[in-house]
VMD Tcl script that draws the C-alpha trace (Angstrom):
set ca {
  {0.00 0.00 0.00}
  {1.43 3.39 -1.00}
  {1.83 6.14 1.57}
  {-0.44 9.15 0.92}
  {0.59 11.97 3.33}
  {-2.68 13.87 2.90}
  {-4.70 10.80 3.95}
  {-2.27 9.66 6.62}
  {-2.11 10.14 10.35}
  {-0.42 13.48 9.57}
  {-3.36 14.93 7.63}
  {-4.20 17.46 10.36}
  {-0.56 18.51 10.69}
  {-0.39 19.24 6.95}
  {-3.66 21.14 7.11}
  {-2.30 23.23 10.00}
  {0.80 23.99 7.92}
  {-1.38 25.26 5.07}
  {-3.40 27.42 7.48}
  {-0.33 28.90 9.18}
  {1.58 29.69 6.00}
  {-1.51 31.19 4.33}
  {-2.23 33.36 7.37}
  {1.41 34.42 7.64}
  {1.56 35.41 3.97}
  {-1.64 37.41 4.42}
  {-0.12 39.19 7.42}
  {3.02 39.95 5.41}
  {0.87 41.48 2.65}
  {-0.94 43.58 5.28}
  {2.38 44.88 6.62}
  {3.49 45.76 3.10}
  {0.28 47.71 2.61}
  {0.68 49.55 5.93}
  {4.32 50.49 5.27}
  {4.28 50.61 1.48}
  {5.78 54.10 1.25}
  {8.88 53.12 3.23}
  {9.29 49.61 1.81}
  {10.43 50.77 -1.67}
  {9.06 47.57 -3.16}
  {10.32 46.25 -6.50}
  {9.65 42.93 -8.23}
  {13.05 41.65 -7.13}
  {12.60 42.72 -3.49}
  {9.05 41.32 -3.42}
  {10.31 37.92 -4.62}
  {13.03 38.00 -1.97}
  {10.57 38.97 0.79}
  {8.08 36.23 -0.01}
  {10.70 33.53 -0.70}
  {12.56 34.13 2.53}
  {9.28 34.62 4.35}
  {8.02 31.25 3.13}
  {11.19 29.56 4.37}
  {10.89 31.18 7.80}
  {7.17 30.33 7.95}
  {7.91 26.70 7.14}
  {10.48 26.68 9.94}
  {7.86 27.91 12.40}
  {5.50 25.15 11.24}
  {8.22 22.55 11.86}
  {8.87 23.78 15.39}
  {5.16 24.15 16.10}
  {4.34 20.67 14.86}
  {7.22 18.84 16.53}
  {5.35 17.88 19.71}
  {2.31 16.63 17.79}
  {4.51 14.75 15.33}
  {6.27 12.92 18.19}
  {2.88 12.05 19.66}
  {1.70 10.67 16.29}
  {4.91 8.65 15.94}
  {4.54 6.96 19.31}
  {0.75 6.45 19.32}
  {-0.03 2.74 18.73}
  {-2.26 2.04 15.74}
  {-4.88 0.38 17.93}
  {-5.43 3.73 19.72}
  {-5.62 5.82 16.56}
  {-9.43 5.70 16.42}
  {-9.89 5.88 20.17}
  {-11.63 8.67 22.06}
  {-8.35 9.25 23.88}
  {-6.54 10.13 20.63}
  {-9.41 12.30 19.44}
  {-9.43 14.36 22.65}
  {-5.63 14.73 22.69}
  {-5.51 15.64 18.99}
  {-8.27 18.20 19.29}
  {-6.60 19.81 22.30}
  {-3.11 19.93 20.75}
  {-4.30 21.29 17.41}
  {-6.62 23.80 19.10}
  {-3.69 25.14 21.14}
  {-1.44 25.28 18.07}
  {-4.03 27.34 16.20}
  {-4.81 29.51 19.24}
  {-1.15 30.40 19.79}
  {-0.71 31.08 16.08}
  {-3.74 33.37 15.86}
  {-2.73 35.19 19.05}
  {0.79 35.70 17.67}
  {-0.64 37.17 14.45}
  {-2.77 39.62 16.45}
  {0.22 40.47 18.65}
  {2.45 40.97 15.62}
  {-0.03 43.35 14.07}
  {-0.15 45.56 17.17}
  {3.64 45.29 17.58}
  {4.17 46.40 13.98}
  {1.81 49.32 14.58}
  {4.02 50.59 17.40}
  {7.53 49.61 16.30}
  {7.20 48.76 12.58}
  {9.24 45.66 13.28}
  {8.88 41.94 13.76}
  {9.24 40.66 17.31}
  {12.58 41.54 18.90}
  {14.07 42.02 22.38}
  {11.19 44.34 23.25}
  {8.70 41.51 22.70}
  {10.82 39.24 24.90}
  {10.70 41.89 27.64}
  {6.94 42.11 27.21}
  {6.64 38.40 27.94}
  {8.70 38.78 31.11}
  {7.06 41.93 32.49}
  {3.45 40.81 32.23}
  {1.90 43.21 34.75}
  {2.88 46.40 32.90}
  {2.30 44.92 29.49}
  {-1.08 43.27 30.11}
  {-2.37 46.45 31.72}
  {-0.93 48.55 28.91}
  {-2.65 46.39 26.30}
  {-5.88 46.47 28.28}
  {-5.78 50.29 28.44}
  {-4.70 50.73 24.82}
  {-6.90 48.20 23.04}
  {-10.35 46.59 23.59}
  {-8.88 43.46 25.19}
  {-12.17 41.53 25.63}
  {-12.89 41.98 21.92}
  {-9.34 40.92 20.99}
  {-9.54 37.78 23.11}
  {-12.99 37.00 21.76}
  {-11.70 37.50 18.24}
  {-8.73 35.18 18.79}
  {-10.92 32.44 20.25}
  {-13.60 32.85 17.54}
  {-11.06 32.58 14.72}
  {-9.45 29.56 16.38}
  {-12.81 27.80 16.64}
  {-13.61 28.70 13.03}
  {-10.34 27.18 11.81}
  {-10.97 24.05 13.89}
  {-14.45 23.71 12.37}
  {-12.96 24.12 8.90}
  {-10.41 21.36 9.55}
  {-13.17 19.09 10.81}
  {-15.51 19.78 7.88}
  {-12.74 19.21 5.34}
  {-12.25 15.74 6.89}
  {-8.66 16.34 8.00}
  {-9.33 14.95 11.48}
  {-11.42 12.14 10.05}
  {-8.67 11.16 7.61}
  {-6.14 11.17 10.45}
  {-8.25 9.03 12.78}
  {-9.21 6.50 10.04}
  {-5.70 6.13 8.66}
  {-3.51 3.10 9.06}
  {-0.06 4.64 8.77}
  {2.61 2.02 9.40}
  {5.34 2.71 11.94}
  {8.00 2.67 9.19}
  {6.36 5.63 7.42}
  {5.80 7.43 10.70}
  {9.46 7.00 11.59}
  {10.60 8.22 8.17}
  {8.30 11.23 8.48}
  {9.64 12.06 11.95}
  {13.27 11.63 10.92}
  {12.81 13.96 7.94}
  {11.08 16.48 10.16}
  {13.86 16.20 12.76}
  {16.53 16.62 10.09}
  {14.84 19.75 8.73}
  {14.58 21.21 12.23}
  {18.31 20.56 12.72}
  {19.03 22.39 9.45}
  {16.99 25.36 10.62}
  {18.61 25.37 14.06}
  {22.12 25.25 12.63}
  {21.89 27.26 9.42}
  {18.73 29.37 9.11}
  {19.56 32.33 11.32}
  {17.23 35.30 11.62}
  {20.05 37.53 10.33}
  {19.66 35.80 6.93}
  {16.70 38.12 6.36}
  {18.85 41.22 6.95}
  {20.51 41.50 3.54}
  {18.67 44.49 2.11}
  {19.69 48.10 2.70}
  {16.01 48.78 3.34}
  {15.07 47.91 6.93}
  {11.40 47.32 6.10}
  {12.25 44.72 3.45}
  {14.37 42.89 6.03}
  {11.59 42.90 8.63}
  {8.97 41.75 6.12}
  {11.13 38.78 5.19}
  {11.03 37.48 8.74}
  {8.41 35.51 10.65}
  {7.31 36.89 13.99}
  {7.62 33.75 16.12}
  {10.97 32.86 14.55}
  {12.19 36.39 15.33}
  {10.91 36.16 18.89}
  {12.92 33.07 19.73}
  {15.94 34.45 17.91}
  {15.78 37.55 20.12}
  {15.28 35.41 23.23}
  {18.35 33.37 22.36}
  {20.59 36.32 21.49}
  {20.14 38.40 24.62}
  {23.84 39.25 24.59}
  {26.37 38.95 21.79}
  {30.04 38.32 22.43}
  {31.76 41.17 20.61}
  {35.03 39.29 20.28}
  {33.28 36.32 18.66}
  {31.04 38.14 16.18}
  {32.56 41.53 15.31}
  {35.63 42.91 13.57}
  {38.63 43.07 15.86}
  {41.93 44.80 16.38}
  {44.52 43.55 18.82}
  {43.55 44.68 22.31}
  {46.77 46.68 22.49}
  {45.93 48.56 19.30}
  {42.27 49.05 20.27}
  {43.18 50.58 23.63}
  {45.95 52.71 22.15}
  {43.45 54.23 19.68}
  {40.74 54.67 22.33}
  {43.09 56.32 24.83}
  {44.29 58.68 22.12}
  {40.71 59.61 21.18}
  {39.62 60.18 24.78}
  {42.65 62.23 25.87}
  {41.69 65.81 26.67}
  {43.48 68.84 28.11}
  {43.69 68.46 31.85}
  {43.23 64.66 31.83}
  {45.77 62.03 32.87}
  {45.44 58.25 32.59}
  {45.92 56.51 35.93}
  {45.35 52.85 35.02}
  {47.30 50.33 32.95}
  {47.42 50.38 29.15}
  {44.19 48.35 28.93}
  {42.21 50.86 30.95}
  {40.62 54.25 30.30}
  {40.55 55.42 33.94}
  {41.43 59.12 33.94}
  {42.06 61.85 36.46}
  {40.50 65.14 35.30}
  {42.09 68.28 36.73}
  {40.86 71.50 35.07}
  {42.55 74.85 35.55}
  {41.19 76.96 38.38}
  {39.25 76.01 41.46}
  {35.99 74.10 41.61}
  {32.74 75.99 41.65}
  {30.21 75.45 44.39}
  {28.51 72.06 44.39}
  {25.00 72.60 43.00}
  {22.25 70.03 43.34}
  {21.41 68.28 40.07}
  {18.00 66.95 39.04}
  {18.07 65.09 35.72}
  {14.65 64.41 34.22}
  {14.86 61.66 31.60}
  {11.91 62.00 29.22}
  {10.33 58.77 28.03}
  {10.41 58.34 24.22}
  {10.97 62.04 23.50}
  {12.18 62.67 19.94}
  {13.85 65.95 19.08}
  {11.30 66.54 16.32}
  {8.52 66.93 18.90}
  {9.91 70.35 19.71}
  {9.21 73.59 17.87}
  {12.95 74.31 18.04}
  {13.45 71.44 15.61}
  {10.67 72.44 13.22}
  {7.55 70.94 14.78}
  {4.61 73.29 14.10}
  {2.00 71.56 16.32}
  {2.97 73.65 19.40}
  {3.08 70.69 21.77}
  {6.28 71.67 23.66}
  {5.90 75.39 24.56}
  {7.68 74.98 27.92}
  {10.74 73.17 26.57}
  {10.95 75.48 23.54}
  {11.03 78.49 25.86}
  {13.45 76.80 28.24}
  {15.89 76.09 25.41}
  {16.57 79.83 25.08}
  {17.71 79.96 28.71}
  {19.75 76.76 28.86}
  {22.81 74.92 27.66}
  {20.97 73.55 24.63}
  {22.34 70.57 22.67}
  {20.80 70.67 19.18}
  {22.63 67.67 17.72}
  {22.72 65.10 20.49}
  {21.99 61.45 19.69}
  {20.78 58.62 21.89}
  {22.93 55.50 21.92}
  {19.97 53.14 21.45}
  {16.25 52.63 21.14}
  {15.23 51.47 24.64}
  {14.93 53.15 28.02}
  {17.52 50.85 29.56}
  {19.98 51.79 26.83}
  {19.47 55.48 27.58}
  {19.95 54.75 31.28}
  {23.18 52.94 30.48}
  {24.49 55.91 28.48}
  {23.49 58.50 31.09}
  {24.84 56.56 34.09}
  {27.96 54.94 32.64}
  {28.82 57.14 29.63}
  {29.97 54.13 27.61}
  {29.26 53.02 24.02}
  {26.42 50.47 23.68}
  {27.71 46.91 23.67}
  {25.91 44.35 21.45}
  {22.88 42.60 22.90}
  {20.98 43.94 25.86}
  {21.80 46.99 27.93}
  {24.19 46.60 30.87}
  {21.23 47.65 33.03}
  {19.67 44.27 32.23}
  {22.78 42.12 32.47}
  {24.78 40.36 35.12}
  {28.08 41.85 36.33}
  {26.51 45.30 36.58}
  {27.14 46.00 40.26}
  {29.49 48.58 41.81}
  {30.30 50.16 38.48}
  {32.08 53.46 38.00}
  {29.00 55.55 37.29}
  {28.24 59.24 37.05}
  {26.59 58.76 40.43}
  {29.96 57.59 41.80}
  {31.47 60.95 40.89}
  {28.67 62.80 42.67}
  {29.04 60.63 45.77}
  {32.79 61.33 46.03}
  {31.77 64.98 46.43}
  {29.31 64.28 49.20}
  {26.07 64.03 47.20}
  {23.26 61.62 47.95}
  {22.10 59.91 44.74}
  {18.51 58.80 44.16}
  {16.62 57.12 41.33}
  {12.98 58.16 40.88}
  {10.52 56.17 38.77}
  {6.75 56.50 38.49}
  {6.18 52.79 37.92}
  {7.58 49.69 39.55}
  {11.37 49.77 39.29}
  {11.43 45.97 39.24}
  {10.62 46.42 35.55}
  {13.69 46.10 33.32}
  {15.89 45.40 36.35}
  {16.04 49.14 37.07}
  {15.90 49.00 40.86}
  {18.49 46.24 41.04}
  {20.82 48.17 38.73}
  {20.51 51.55 40.42}
  {20.41 50.06 43.92}
  {23.54 48.01 43.23}
  {25.32 51.16 42.10}
  {24.68 53.34 45.12}
  {21.33 54.98 44.31}
  {18.45 55.08 46.75}
  {15.14 54.15 45.10}
  {11.86 56.06 45.05}
  {9.22 54.30 42.96}
  {5.54 53.38 42.87}
  {6.46 49.77 43.58}
  {4.34 46.68 44.23}
  {6.79 45.33 46.82}
  {8.34 43.00 44.24}
  {11.95 42.18 45.01}
  {12.56 38.88 43.22}
  {16.33 38.47 43.00}
  {16.98 41.99 44.31}
  {19.87 42.18 46.75}
  {20.88 45.85 46.75}
  {21.57 47.50 50.09}
  {20.33 51.03 49.43}
  {17.00 52.39 50.65}
  {13.76 51.95 48.69}
  {10.79 54.26 49.30}
  {7.42 53.66 47.69}
  {5.22 56.57 46.60}
  {2.02 56.24 48.69}
  {-1.53 56.20 47.34}
  {-2.42 59.54 48.92}
  {0.21 61.26 46.77}
  {-1.11 59.80 43.51}
  {-3.80 61.60 41.51}
  {-3.51 59.62 38.26}
  {-2.02 56.26 37.34}
  {-2.01 53.96 34.32}
  {-0.32 50.69 33.44}
  {3.18 52.18 33.36}
  {2.97 54.28 36.48}
  {1.85 57.55 38.00}
  {1.54 60.70 35.89}
  {4.55 62.99 35.57}
  {3.06 65.65 37.86}
  {2.74 63.12 40.68}
  {6.30 61.91 40.05}
  {7.63 65.48 40.15}
  {5.71 65.94 43.40}
  {7.76 63.12 44.93}
  {10.97 64.75 43.64}
  {10.04 68.12 45.17}
  {9.17 66.50 48.50}
  {12.50 64.68 48.58}
  {14.44 67.84 47.66}
  {12.78 69.75 50.49}
  {13.80 67.03 52.91}
  {17.41 66.96 51.67}
  {17.68 70.75 51.81}
  {16.45 70.77 55.40}
  {19.09 68.16 56.25}
  {21.75 70.26 54.42}
  {22.37 67.33 52.08}
  {23.45 67.89 48.45}
  {21.55 65.68 46.03}
  {21.75 64.21 42.55}
  {18.49 62.77 41.24}
  {17.91 60.56 38.20}
  {14.19 60.96 37.41}
  {12.57 58.66 34.81}
  {9.15 59.76 33.49}
  {6.41 57.51 32.07}
  {3.55 59.69 30.75}
  {4.80 59.77 27.15}
  {4.15 56.06 26.70}
  {1.25 54.13 25.27}
  {-1.65 54.22 26.26}
  {-0.86 58.00 26.34}
  {-3.24 58.68 29.22}
  {-2.88 61.48 31.77}
  {-5.09 63.65 34.03}
  {-7.99 65.27 32.21}
  {-8.34 69.04 31.66}
  {-4.65 69.77 32.13}
  {-4.07 70.47 28.43}
  {-6.29 71.01 25.40}
  {-5.82 67.47 24.01}
  {-8.02 64.70 25.49}
  {-6.27 61.98 27.47}
  {-5.64 58.77 25.55}
  {-6.02 60.37 22.13}
  {-2.46 59.78 20.99}
  {1.21 60.69 21.21}
  {0.78 64.46 20.73}
  {-1.33 64.68 23.87}
  {1.18 62.70 25.94}
  {4.04 64.90 24.72}
  {2.13 68.09 25.48}
  {1.15 66.81 28.93}
  {4.77 65.92 29.72}
  {5.79 69.43 28.64}
  {3.01 70.92 30.79}
  {4.12 68.85 33.80}
  {7.68 70.13 33.37}
  {6.36 73.69 33.42}
  {4.43 73.06 36.63}
  {7.46 71.34 38.17}
  {9.75 74.32 37.48}
  {7.11 76.78 38.65}
  {6.94 75.00 42.02}
  {10.71 74.53 42.20}
  {11.33 78.27 41.73}
  {9.49 78.92 45.00}
  {11.89 76.66 46.91}
  {14.96 77.87 48.81}
  {17.12 75.28 47.08}
  {16.20 76.35 43.53}
  {18.99 78.88 43.00}
  {21.59 76.20 43.72}
  {20.02 73.45 41.61}
  {20.72 72.48 38.00}
  {17.88 70.92 35.99}
  {18.60 68.60 33.06}
  {15.89 67.57 30.58}
  {16.97 64.85 28.17}
  {15.31 61.94 26.34}
  {16.14 58.30 26.91}
  {15.50 57.52 23.23}
  {13.25 58.56 20.36}
  {9.57 57.69 20.10}
  {10.18 55.33 17.20}
  {13.34 53.66 15.95}
  {11.71 52.48 12.73}
  {13.16 54.07 9.64}
  {14.25 53.27 6.14}
  {17.68 52.04 7.26}
  {18.56 49.47 9.89}
  {20.33 52.26 11.78}
  {18.34 55.36 10.85}
  {20.37 58.28 12.23}
  {17.41 60.67 12.47}
  {15.63 58.19 14.76}
  {18.31 58.72 17.42}
  {18.14 62.54 17.50}
  {17.05 63.68 20.97}
  {16.69 67.00 22.83}
  {18.94 67.86 25.77}
  {18.74 71.01 27.90}
  {20.74 71.93 31.00}
  {19.02 74.76 32.87}
  {20.08 76.99 35.75}
  {23.85 76.34 35.67}
  {25.51 78.70 38.17}
  {27.56 81.52 36.61}
  {26.82 80.29 33.09}
  {25.04 82.02 30.22}
  {22.62 80.26 27.85}
  {24.60 78.47 25.14}
  {23.55 76.61 22.01}
  {25.74 73.61 21.12}
  {25.32 72.59 17.49}
  {28.12 70.02 17.32}
  {27.16 66.37 16.85}
  {27.54 64.56 20.17}
  {26.20 61.66 22.22}
  {24.25 61.12 25.43}
  {27.53 59.93 26.93}
  {28.97 63.46 26.53}
  {26.39 65.17 28.75}
  {28.15 64.95 32.10}
  {31.76 65.50 30.97}
  {30.50 68.74 29.40}
  {28.59 69.76 32.54}
  {31.50 68.90 34.83}
  {33.82 71.07 32.72}
  {31.46 74.03 33.22}
  {31.50 73.37 36.97}
  {35.31 73.10 36.78}
  {35.23 69.81 38.68}
  {38.22 67.60 39.38}
  {37.32 63.93 39.38}
  {38.37 60.43 38.43}
  {36.29 58.72 35.76}
  {36.14 55.50 33.82}
  {33.92 56.62 30.93}
  {33.99 57.43 27.23}
  {32.26 60.81 27.33}
  {33.95 64.00 26.14}
  {33.63 67.71 26.84}
  {31.80 69.01 23.78}
  {32.78 72.61 24.60}
  {36.50 71.85 24.41}
  {38.22 73.39 21.37}
  {39.79 70.02 20.51}
  {36.45 68.17 20.42}
  {35.78 66.39 17.11}
  {32.04 65.79 16.45}
  {31.17 62.12 16.79}
  {28.42 59.90 18.16}
  {27.62 56.22 18.76}
  {24.23 54.78 17.81}
  {23.21 51.15 17.81}
  {20.53 48.52 17.58}
  {20.85 45.29 19.52}
  {23.24 43.89 16.91}
  {24.42 46.72 14.67}
  {26.87 49.22 16.12}
  {27.14 52.62 14.49}
  {29.89 55.21 14.82}
  {29.45 58.55 13.09}
  {32.24 61.11 12.89}
  {31.10 64.35 11.29}
  {29.08 62.94 8.34}
  {30.89 59.61 7.90}
  {29.07 56.58 9.30}
  {30.63 53.18 10.07}
  {28.35 50.25 10.96}
  {29.75 47.09 12.57}
  {27.63 43.92 12.33}
  {27.91 40.27 13.38}
  {30.00 37.96 11.19}
  {32.68 40.68 11.31}
  {30.88 42.76 8.72}
  {31.86 46.41 8.28}
  {29.81 48.89 6.24}
  {30.29 52.60 5.72}
  {28.27 55.46 4.31}
  {28.07 59.22 3.95}
  {25.17 60.60 5.94}
  {23.28 63.52 4.40}
  {21.46 65.20 7.29}
  {19.37 67.40 5.02}
  {17.69 64.38 3.39}
  {18.35 61.74 6.10}
  {19.95 59.54 3.45}
  {22.87 57.16 3.81}
  {24.92 56.84 0.65}
  {27.38 53.99 0.51}
  {30.89 55.37 0.68}
  {34.28 53.93 1.42}
  {35.86 55.59 4.42}
  {39.43 55.52 5.69}
  {40.73 52.52 7.57}
  {41.59 54.91 10.38}
  {37.91 55.77 10.86}
  {36.94 52.09 10.77}
  {39.62 51.35 13.36}
  {38.28 54.13 15.60}
  {34.79 52.59 15.45}
  {36.13 49.13 16.24}
  {38.32 50.47 19.05}
  {35.48 52.23 20.84}
  {33.16 49.21 20.80}
  {35.81 46.54 21.32}
  {37.32 48.23 24.37}
  {33.90 48.99 25.87}
  {32.96 45.31 25.63}
  {36.37 44.24 26.95}
  {36.11 46.51 29.99}
  {32.57 45.40 30.80}
  {33.31 41.68 30.40}
  {36.61 41.85 32.34}
  {35.30 44.00 35.19}
  {37.14 47.08 33.97}
  {34.11 49.34 34.48}
  {34.06 48.72 38.23}
  {34.65 51.52 40.72}
}
mol new
graphics top color blue
foreach p $ca { graphics top sphere $p radius 0.5 }
foreach p [lrange $ca 0 end-1] q [lrange $ca 1 end] { graphics top cylinder $p $q radius 0.2 }
display resetview
């Protein structure tokens, strides 16, 4: 008797494969329609997208069907028509379809926010369920979504039943030999995928959207889960460590600085001319997802940032500062450690991130008390553990979660009676600023200098905030959240100006990252452009800094204005120094960018090096060969940063 797969015990598995691949292709077409303008579709690119997509989809089907295939292999023929097999088969297939349909819904909403297939962000969303489930519930009609997922799943099950796929499977008499051959082939194909079909295979186009469309969401999810951290030395272009450190030390040397460590260290002693100024308090407000192009100063005509636009004229105003990454934890890394982004996840989320030489360390050597403020639960993204393990007290909304936390600093939770508005991500910015003001009053009374790292949450989906504070209804979109954040800053400064500690307090307003990292290119330079304002610096006039620079340069520049002497272990530079050469570091989880003036070098896994000329007027990257010296500088910065982190060289 010949073996007919479509009438065999595997009939349902084949039918599921047809359903999944058809649905995935349909989703891919929907994404193309949504992002058609940016996809730059041609016949050649369309063929590539759908060919690679089909291969990735088939891989997902193999992984999905593995458990059921093993069950079908081992099930004795005498039980094939039994009620036991029918119940088990219905349950397994129902769950396979349910998970698939849910993933398609999730992908569609994820694409709407990030214009990307699943990545590290989606992995985080799986881990931090409280914030994410509540965020989804507040942003979308969750009961309808769940009902829709279940309804579609049932409909597909009914279709498989009516087309006799289950009946064919239950009635079949598939011999063990054919079942074994089927399973071995399936196992061999899975091994091929595991060993050779990497998610990076989709990333061959210069157009980021084409790369993302070629992928499959579930395949991308597990790829991101697996590649939480990349070993720079294993995957990226290298110099000898001696050469890399020699280049880096040369690039970081500034007037008044002296290296104090060995030749594979960047520890420096900074001694400026003249005496130190007084020691002002510093409150740094890190603005969630706040792109430079939200501000009128950068051409926005919607008038959603009147406070910050006005403040820019009275501040040290960085007009060409770039974030190092696309996540909050990456911005935190840059603003606390002043180091280039290493491949994979932020140091905030990794092991070996305790007792590091942070900006907070410098403040503490001068007698400051350092505190981290967050309107949500700082357990999220490992924030409390990171800040607490590096000398910061914690003030957050907290739910008393402390799984794995072992920091010794003090944690204070913002009480209910001080909260007027709260959503999935935390309390509104006004309530958070209220906690900051209360703490500053207490420190001033105790004659204690303070440095505060304040992380806002209001400019985050679901974009809800207290009603009747601004002229845009709560929950109506990003513009409203931006304008509310700006309004809250205005109220915060208005209250602060009435305090006795105001005249001796510097206020910093800077973004953690842009609102969206999705652009035409894998590293889209414009999507890293952030605002940065330093207000109320003692004995300093308002200054506009137009030179290209990085988040990591913020504090070296401020410390130079304060004429501070200090020891540091960071990569930041004083942008106001006459010897400063404009440069910045921008990265995704895998691709590491280094831009010097208008020349961009991108380092990728498999030791790939690309270069381009960046035209800021058009936001275009034109392929261009750059000097080996510039490539070596890019490699040196990233290689030494990874080396120091992995070898403990960033410790205090």
